[in-house]
C-alpha positions as CSV (number, residue, x, y, z in Angstrom):
1,M,97.2,101.7,106.0
2,S,94.2,102.0,103.9
3,S,91.6,98.8,103.5
4,L,92.7,98.9,99.5
5,A,96.3,98.6,100.7
6,L,95.6,95.9,103.1
7,K,93.8,93.9,100.3
8,R,96.8,94.0,98.1
9,Q,99.3,93.1,101.2
10,L,96.9,90.2,102.3
11,G,95.8,89.1,98.9
12,V,92.3,89.2,99.9
13,S,89.0,90.7,98.8
14,Y,88.0,94.3,99.6
15,P,85.1,93.4,102.0
16,T,87.3,91.2,104.0
17,A,90.3,93.8,104.0
18,W,87.7,96.5,105.2
19,L,86.2,94.4,107.9
20,I,89.9,93.3,109.2
21,H,90.6,97.0,108.9
22,H,87.9,98.1,111.1
23,K,88.6,95.4,113.6
24,L,92.1,96.4,113.9
25,M,91.1,100.0,114.5
26,Q,88.7,99.4,117.0
27,A,91.1,96.9,118.7
28,M,93.5,99.5,118.8
29,A,90.9,102.0,120.1
30,N,89.9,99.8,123.0
31,R,93.6,99.5,123.7
32,E,94.5,103.2,123.9
33,E,91.5,104.1,126.4
34,R,93.0,101.9,129.1
35,Y,96.1,104.5,129.1
36,V,96.3,107.9,130.7
37,L,98.6,110.5,129.9
38,D,100.8,111.2,133.1
39,G,104.2,112.9,133.9
40,R,105.3,115.7,131.7
41,I,102.7,116.5,129.1
42,Q,103.2,118.9,126.2
43,V,99.9,120.2,124.2
44,D,99.7,121.8,121.0
45,D,96.8,122.6,118.5
46,A,97.0,121.4,115.0
47,Y,94.7,121.0,111.9
48,L,94.2,117.7,110.3
49,G,93.8,116.9,106.7
50,G,94.4,118.4,103.0
51,E,93.3,121.2,100.7
52,R,91.1,120.6,97.8
53,A,91.6,121.9,94.7
54,G,90.7,125.6,94.4
55,G,89.9,125.4,98.3
56,K,91.7,127.7,100.9
57,A,95.0,126.6,102.0
58,G,96.3,126.9,105.6
59,R,94.9,127.3,109.1
60,G,91.1,127.5,109.0
61,S,90.4,125.8,105.6
62,E,87.1,124.4,105.7
63,N,88.6,120.9,104.6
64,K,90.7,120.6,108.0
65,V,89.6,119.3,111.2
66,P,91.1,121.4,114.1
67,I,92.6,119.1,116.4
68,V,94.3,119.2,120.0
69,V,97.6,116.9,120.5
70,A,98.8,116.2,123.9
71,V,102.0,114.0,124.4
72,S,103.4,112.1,127.4
73,L,106.9,112.4,127.6
74,T,109.6,110.3,129.6
75,E,112.1,111.6,131.9
76,D,114.7,112.0,128.9
77,D,111.9,113.9,126.7
78,H,111.0,110.9,124.3
79,P,107.4,110.5,123.4
80,L,105.6,107.8,125.4
81,R,102.0,108.2,124.6
82,V,99.8,110.5,122.5
83,R,96.2,111.7,122.5
84,L,94.5,113.7,119.4
85,T,91.3,115.0,120.1
86,P,89.0,116.8,117.4
87,V,87.6,120.0,118.4
88,S,84.9,121.9,117.0
89,G,87.0,125.2,116.2
90,F,89.9,127.1,117.9
91,I,89.2,130.7,119.5
92,R,91.2,133.4,118.0
């Protein structure tokens, strides 16, 4: 959720919504640092972001960030935890 959407939802000023948004993101990041992926793990690469008008579309676009995604699965193959890590680029 964006800070602007949070502002509308809570009925507060934008600076207040921005501060709440960033405090929530930091609390979530701190919580996630305590967890380690274990058991059966699947890993894949992807690109995160969108294309700008007139820009290159698809993999390798200058507007997208390459990431590696790892998912820890339960015994019945349901996702349990996920890690997304930005990387500088993929070797082709």
